[in-house]
C-alpha positions as CSV (number, residue, x, y, z in Angstrom):
1,X,-0.1,0.1,0.1
2,X,1.0,3.2,-0.9
3,X,1.2,6.4,1.9
4,X,-1.2,8.6,0.9
5,X,-4.2,5.6,-0.5
6,X,-5.4,5.9,3.3
7,X,-6.6,10.2,2.4
8,X,-7.3,8.6,-1.0
9,X,-10.2,5.7,0.2
10,X,-10.9,8.7,2.8
11,X,-11.8,11.0,0.9
12,X,-13.1,8.4,-1.6
13,X,-15.7,7.9,0.4
14,X,-16.8,11.2,1.2
15,X,-20.4,12.8,-0.3
16,X,-19.2,17.1,0.8
17,X,-18.7,19.3,-2.0
18,X,-15.9,20.6,0.7
19,X,-13.3,18.7,3.5
20,X,-11.5,20.9,5.2
21,X,-8.1,18.5,7.0
22,X,-5.5,19.9,9.6
23,X,-2.3,18.6,9.4
24,X,-2.6,15.9,12.8
25,X,-5.7,14.8,11.3
26,X,-4.2,13.9,7.5
27,X,-1.8,12.0,9.7
28,X,-4.1,10.8,11.6
29,X,-5.3,9.3,8.4
30,X,-2.5,8.0,6.6
31,X,-0.8,6.6,9.3
32,X,2.5,9.0,9.1
33,X,3.9,12.0,9.6
34,X,3.9,14.3,6.3
35,X,6.7,15.5,4.7
36,X,7.6,19.5,6.0
37,X,7.8,19.8,2.1
38,X,4.7,19.8,2.7
39,X,4.2,23.8,4.7
40,X,4.4,25.1,1.0
41,X,1.3,25.6,-0.5
42,X,2.6,23.9,-4.0
43,X,3.5,20.5,-2.6
44,X,-0.3,20.3,-2.4
45,X,-0.9,22.3,-6.0
46,X,1.9,20.3,-7.6
47,X,2.1,19.5,-10.9
48,X,-0.7,17.4,-12.8
49,X,1.9,16.0,-15.3
50,X,4.5,15.0,-12.4
51,X,4.7,11.1,-12.1
52,X,6.7,11.7,-8.1
53,X,3.3,13.6,-6.6
54,X,1.8,10.4,-5.2
55,X,0.4,13.1,-2.1
56,X,-1.4,14.7,-5.4
57,X,-2.4,11.5,-6.9
58,X,-4.5,10.8,-3.8
59,X,-6.6,13.5,-3.5
60,X,-7.1,14.0,-7.6
61,X,-7.5,10.8,-8.1
62,X,-10.4,10.6,-5.3
63,X,-11.5,13.4,-7.1
64,X,-10.4,16.3,-4.9
65,X,-8.4,19.1,-5.7
66,X,-6.0,21.0,-2.7
67,X,-5.2,23.8,-1.2
68,X,-3.1,24.6,1.7
69,X,-4.7,27.9,3.9
70,X,-2.1,30.5,4.1
71,X,-0.5,30.5,7.6
72,X,-2.0,27.6,8.9
73,X,-1.7,24.2,9.1
74,X,-5.2,23.6,7.3
75,X,-6.1,22.0,4.0
76,X,-9.2,22.4,1.9
77,X,-9.5,19.7,-0.7
78,X,-13.0,20.5,-3.0
79,X,-14.7,18.5,-5.2
80,X,-13.1,18.8,-9.0
81,X,-15.9,19.9,-11.1
């Protein structure tokens, strides 16, 4: 199982248009610490073309985009239209 598969499964089960989570909540779901890079907005936005971004694939495959709330440890996952 890939590190971010539990997050993918968690989001896939959600029916909400918007899911807001803190870093500790995400870490509980994945069963591991997020990397230091997760504090940067770019880590959450990423590049669709970069296959090394397993974290981004977890939420995009579940139908969501992610956005870090500036100056916080909170992420908003928004359902893709």
